[in-house]
N, C-alpha and C positions, 0 to 999 in steps of 0.2 A: 197753837192758839197763840192767838193776837190781841195784844194788846194796846191801850193809849196811856201813855204812860207823863202826866204833865207837874210843871217846877213852874217858880218863878212868883207865886204867893210870896204872901204878909201883908203888915204893918205900911201906911206911907200915909200920910199929910197930905189934906188939901189943895189941888194943887198941885200934884208930883204928878211923878209918871213909876211907869210898873210895866217892866215886860212877861206874860206869858209865853211860853211854849210847851210842845206837844209832840211827842216822838211816837209814830204807828211797830211797834215790833212784833215779830211772830212771821209767822207761817202765813204769808196773802203772795200776791200779785201783782197788786197795782190798787191803787187809791180814786177814787171822783172825788166828790164836795167831800169839803173836810170846812170844820168852823169851830166855832165857839158859843157857848150860851151859856146866860147863868141865872142863879137862882138867890133871890134874898128870900130873909126869915118873913114868914109870914104870907111872901108870893108863889106865883107859879116861874117854873120855870120858863125864862124870854130867850128871843133871840139875842147874841150882840154879834155875832157876821159870820159869815162863809165865802169860803174859796170854791170856785171849782178851778179845778185841773186847765183850763183857759187863763185860769189869772179874774176871770171875774169875780166879780165882792157884792155882796150883802151887807146893810148892817141896820142892826135896828135903831129906829130915831132916836132914842136916847144918847146913842154913842156918836152917831153920824160925825164929824170933824171934830173927833180927837183921839179914835181908836184907827187902828192899820192893824191889818191880818194882812197877813205875809204868808206862802210857804216854797216850800225844797223839795222837788218832787226828788233828787234824787236821793235825797237823809227819810224823806217819811216825813216830817215834821211839818209841823203850823202851828206862827209863832204869833202872838197876837199882842201889839207896841201901844202902852194905855196908857195917855198923856191929858192933861188940866183934870186932873179924876178929883170927884163929888162926892159929900159921904154917900149919897144916896147911888153912889157907883159898889155900892157894900156891898157882896156875895159869893155863894160859893159859883168857881168861873169853870164851867166843865167842857173838855175838848172833847169832839165831834169828828166822825170820820167814816165815810161810807166806803167801804174795802170792802176786795172781788179777791175772793174765799176761789174753793176747787172751781166751783160749779156756779155759783150763785157773786149778789154782794148781800152783804148784811152792813147794818146799821150799828156803828160801837161806839162807846161814850166811853171818859176815864172817869176817875174816881172822884174828881174835881178835887181844886186849887182856891183855898180859900182872900178873899184879900179884902181889906180893911183900910177902908179910907177915913182919918180919924187926925184928930190933933189932940 
C-alpha cells in the first residue's frame, strides 16, 4: 500500500515562513507529477503548486512569488516552502502525487496538515 505522509504544518505569524514536506512510501515504481493543494474552511480545494519529474512547476495565482515547490526523486519527497505568509493562506494543505503501481498510475492524497497564519 502506498501512502503520502505530510509534516511541517503549524501556527505562524503573518509575514512568516513555513516549510511543508511530504514523503511517498510503500510499494510503487516511481512518481509522476507531485504537488500541494489546500482547502480553507467553507471553500473548495484549490491548487497551490505542482511539479513534474523534469522540474517544471505550476502555481496557483494567489501564491505565485511567495511559495516554492521542490522535489527529490531519490527520496520521493515533495516540499513546499511558504514565505510572506498571509492570514488568507490559512488552510489544510494536502500533498498530492501521481504514483506508478504495478500496472497503472494512481492519484494519491495525504491526510492533510493544518497551516494557521495568525498573530
